[in-house]
C-alpha positions as CSV (number, residue, x, y, z in Angstrom):
1,M,-16.2,108.1,17.4
2,G,-15.5,105.9,14.5
3,T,-17.2,102.6,13.7
4,L,-15.5,99.3,13.4
5,T,-15.6,97.7,10.0
6,L,-14.2,94.4,9.0
7,P,-12.7,93.6,5.6
8,S,-15.0,91.7,3.3
9,A,-12.8,89.9,1.0
10,P,-14.9,87.5,-0.8
11,S,-18.3,88.6,0.5
12,S,-20.3,85.6,-0.6
13,V,-22.0,83.4,2.0
14,A,-20.6,80.2,0.4
15,A,-17.0,81.5,0.4
16,T,-17.2,82.5,4.0
17,A,-18.8,79.1,4.9
18,L,-16.0,77.3,3.0
19,R,-13.3,79.2,4.8
20,T,-14.9,78.5,8.2
21,G,-15.1,74.8,7.3
22,I,-11.4,74.7,6.3
23,A,-10.3,76.6,9.4
24,F,-12.3,74.3,11.7
25,A,-11.1,71.1,10.0
26,A,-7.4,72.2,10.2
27,T,-7.9,73.1,13.9
28,V,-9.4,69.7,14.7
29,A,-6.7,67.9,12.8
30,L,-3.9,69.8,14.6
31,F,-5.4,69.3,18.0
32,Y,-6.1,65.6,17.4
33,A,-2.4,65.2,16.4
34,L,-1.3,67.1,19.6
35,C,-3.6,64.9,21.7
36,T,-2.1,61.8,20.1
37,L,1.5,63.0,20.8
38,V,0.6,63.6,24.5
39,W,-1.0,60.1,24.7
40,L,2.2,58.6,23.2
41,A,4.5,60.5,25.4
42,A,2.7,60.0,28.7
43,P,-0.1,57.4,28.5
44,V,-0.6,57.0,32.3
45,A,-0.8,60.7,33.0
46,F,-3.0,61.2,30.0
47,M,-5.4,58.5,31.3
48,R,-5.5,60.1,34.7
49,F,-6.3,63.5,33.1
50,M,-9.1,61.9,31.1
51,N,-10.5,60.2,34.2
52,N,-10.5,63.5,36.1
53,L,-11.9,65.4,33.1
54,F,-15.0,63.2,33.1
55,H,-15.5,63.5,36.9
56,G,-13.8,60.3,37.9
57,L,-15.2,58.0,35.2
58,D,-12.6,55.3,34.8
59,F,-11.5,54.8,31.2
60,T,-8.7,52.3,32.0
61,P,-10.8,49.2,31.3
62,L,-11.3,50.5,27.7
63,V,-7.6,50.7,26.9
64,A,-6.5,47.8,24.7
65,Q,-2.9,46.7,24.8
66,A,-2.1,47.3,21.2
67,A,0.8,49.0,19.4
68,F,0.2,52.5,18.0
69,S,-1.0,52.3,14.5
70,W,-0.3,55.1,12.0
71,S,-3.1,53.9,9.7
72,G,-5.6,54.1,12.6
73,F,-4.4,57.6,13.5
74,L,-4.7,58.8,9.9
75,A,-8.1,57.2,9.5
76,A,-9.4,58.9,12.7
77,A,-7.8,62.2,11.7
78,V,-9.5,62.1,8.2
79,V,-12.9,61.2,9.7
80,L,-12.6,63.9,12.4
81,S,-11.4,66.5,9.9
82,T,-14.1,65.7,7.4
83,W,-16.8,66.0,10.1
84,A,-15.3,69.3,11.3
85,F,-15.2,70.6,7.8
86,L,-18.9,69.9,7.3
87,A,-19.8,71.3,10.7
88,G,-17.7,74.4,10.1
89,C,-19.2,75.0,6.7
90,F,-22.7,74.7,8.1
91,F,-21.7,77.0,11.0
92,G,-20.3,79.6,8.6
93,W,-23.3,79.4,6.3
94,L,-25.8,79.7,9.2
95,R,-23.8,82.5,10.9
96,Q,-24.0,84.5,7.6
97,R,-27.7,83.7,7.1
98,I,-28.8,84.9,10.5
99,G,-26.7,88.0,10.2
100,A,-24.3,87.6,13.1
């Protein structure tokens, strides 16, 4: 039987951590955008889903009657992506350090 080997194109811990951070940040940004699109397309159904997701906790009193703001969306996307990048870099670094 053969062994499974994975390619090791840059093999440094820092490069792997950086790639993991970038991948996680891009994933969070994409899914945040998709979540926003669903909210814009079907706000009532989305709120019902969120209430069910959190075991019946009612989020409707938290909804402010305000128009959608692109600047608010972009600010939140930047903050979430930055946090995800940092968390992904740490995860990638730690994963390499513990030899997983």
